[in-house]
C-alpha positions in Angstrom: -25.7 10.9 -3.3 -22.0 11.5 -4.3 -19.3 12.0 -1.8 -18.7 15.5 -3.3 -21.8 16.7 -1.7 -20.8 15.5 1.8 -18.2 18.1 2.5 -18.9 21.8 2.7 -16.8 24.4 1.0 -15.6 25.6 4.4 -12.2 24.4 5.3 -9.6 24.9 8.0 -6.4 26.9 7.3 -4.6 23.7 6.1 -7.4 22.7 3.7 -9.2 20.0 5.8 -12.9 20.2 4.8 -15.6 20.8 7.4 -18.3 18.2 7.8 -21.8 19.6 7.7 -24.3 18.7 10.4 -27.4 17.0 9.1 -30.2 18.8 11.0 -33.1 17.6 8.9 -32.5 14.0 7.7 -35.6 13.8 5.5 -34.8 17.0 3.7 -31.1 16.0 3.4 -32.0 12.7 1.8 -34.5 14.2 -0.6 -37.9 13.0 0.8 -39.7 10.5 3.0 -39.2 7.6 0.5 -35.5 8.2 -0.1 -33.0 5.3 0.1 -30.4 5.6 2.9 -27.9 2.9 1.9 -26.0 5.2 -0.5 -25.9 8.0 2.0 -24.7 5.8 4.8 -21.9 4.4 2.6 -20.9 7.9 1.6 -20.8 8.8 5.3 -18.6 5.8 6.1 -16.2 6.7 3.3 -16.0 10.3 4.7 -15.3 8.9 8.2 -12.6 6.6 6.8 -10.9 9.6 5.1 -11.0 11.6 8.3 -9.5 8.7 10.2 -6.8 8.3 7.7 -5.8 12.0 8.0 -6.0 11.6 11.8 -3.6 8.7 11.7 -1.1 10.6 9.5 -1.3 13.7 11.7 -0.9 11.7 14.9 2.3 10.2 13.5 3.6 13.6 12.5 2.8 15.0 16.0 4.8 12.1 17.6 7.7 12.7 15.2 7.8 16.5 15.9 7.5 15.9 19.7 10.6 13.8 19.5 12.4 16.1 17.1 11.9 19.4 18.9 13.7 18.5 22.1 16.7 17.3 20.1 16.8 20.6 18.2 16.5 22.6 21.4 19.2 20.6 23.1 21.6 21.2 20.1 20.8 24.9 20.0 21.4 25.2 23.7 24.8 23.6 23.3 25.9 25.7 20.4 24.8 28.9 22.2 26.8 27.7 25.2 29.8 27.3 23.0 29.3 30.9 21.6 28.9 32.3 25.1 32.0 30.5 26.3 34.0 31.7 23.2 32.9 35.3 23.9 34.0 34.9 27.5 30.4 35.1 28.9 28.7 32.9 31.3 25.2 31.5 31.0 22.4 33.3 32.8 21.9 30.3 35.0 25.3 30.8 36.6 24.2 34.0 38.5 25.7 32.5 41.7 29.2 33.2 40.3 28.6 36.9 40.0 30.6 37.6 43.1 33.9 36.2 41.6 36.4 38.8 40.3 37.4 39.3 36.6 40.4 37.0 36.9 38.3 34.1 38.1 35.9 34.7 35.2 38.8 34.6 32.7 40.2 31.4 34.3 36.7 29.8 34.1 36.4 30.5 30.4 39.9 29.3 29.7 39.4 25.9 31.4 39.2 23.1 28.8 35.6 22.0 28.2 35.2 18.3 29.1 32.1 16.4 28.0 30.9 12.9 27.3 29.7 11.6 23.9 27.8 8.6 23.0 29.5 5.7 21.2 26.5 3.5 21.2 23.3 3.1 23.3 25.2 2.0 26.4 28.7 3.2 25.9 30.0 6.8 26.5 33.5 8.3 26.3 34.9 11.4 27.7 36.4 14.1 25.5 38.1 17.5 25.9 36.9 20.1 23.4 39.3 22.7 22.0 38.2 26.2 21.4 36.5 26.5 18.0 34.3 28.7 15.9 32.9 25.8 13.9 30.4 23.1 14.7 29.1 20.2 12.6 25.3 19.6 12.3 23.5 16.5 11.1 21.0 17.6 8.4 19.5 14.1 7.9 19.9 11.5 5.3 23.5 10.8 6.6 24.5 14.4 5.7 26.6 16.5 8.1 27.8 20.0 7.3 30.1 22.4 9.1 28.8 25.9 10.2 30.3 28.8 11.9 28.7 29.1 15.3 26.6 32.2 14.6 25.3 30.6 11.3 24.6 27.4 13.2 22.6 29.2 15.8 20.5 31.0 13.1 19.9 27.7 11.3 18.9 25.8 14.5 16.6 28.6 15.7 14.9 28.7 12.3 14.4 24.9 12.4 13.2 25.1 15.9 10.6 27.8 15.1 9.5 25.9 12.0 9.1 22.6 13.9 7.2 24.3 16.7 4.9 26.0 14.3 4.3 22.7 12.5 3.5 21.0 15.8 1.1 23.8 16.8 -0.7 23.4 13.4 -0.7 19.7 13.7 -2.3 19.7 17.1 -4.9 22.2 15.9 -5.7 20.0 12.8 -6.1 17.0 15.0 -8.6 18.8 17.2 -10.4 19.9 14.1 -10.4 16.4 12.6 -11.8 14.9 15.7 -14.6 17.4 15.7 -15.5 16.5 12.1 -15.3 12.7 13.0 -17.8 13.3 15.8 -20.1 15.2 13.4 -20.0 12.5 10.8 -20.6 9.8 13.4 -23.6 11.7 14.7 -24.9 12.2 11.1 -24.6 8.4 10.5 -26.5 7.6 13.7 -29.3 10.2 12.8 -29.8 8.8 9.3 -29.8 5.2 10.6 -32.2 6.0 13.4 -34.5 7.9 10.9 -34.6 4.9 8.6 -35.4 2.5 11.6 -38.2 4.8 12.6 -39.5 5.1 9.1 -39.5 1.3 8.7 -41.3 0.8 12.0 -44.0 3.4 11.0 -44.5 1.7 7.7 -44.9 -1.7 9.3 -47.4 -0.3 11.8 -49.4 1.3 9.0 -49.4 -2.0 7.1 -50.5 -3.9 10.1 -53.3 -1.4 10.8 -54.5 -1.7 7.2 -54.5 -5.5 7.5 -56.5 -5.3 10.8 -59.1 -3.2 9.2 -59.4 -5.5 6.3 -59.8 -8.5 8.6 -62.4 -6.7 10.6 
């Protein structure tokens, strides 16, 4: 039995094939005298493919779960710079609402001090000048400058895409593990069917011998 007949035509939205459940082993194999070795090997090959996909998707999930917080943190910082540049305060600073307009203006005019990482254990303090430009790492040692509104748009699109990819990856992992379970159950059912068949054959042969001896 070829591996092409293992998977059904039904697939999930990302094209992962669904594993069919073998309800009637004898019918699936093609009769009471069918060999099971080829089918069991094909099942094991299918399980190996599912596990390979599961491993790749697990790595992708881990990568996205590390990447998304970094994108969100960068987006929050760029949005803060925009709000500061526009003379607005963040929503979390509601406790400053009772200050007058002069105090608000003084707050936004104060230099922005921050710390930045020089290496894993060393940080330095810096004072940021007012700017309408930020620099973003795009990967592969590439950094580009963007106007703040453009940077926000880019980061938001990257965050949305990464979150969608993570959601799809989690959904695919759940689907894959269901298919793995189905194939493992199929393997057990075929193996147990073969064991039962061999036992019944042996019992029939022993009964025939007993009659002949009698």
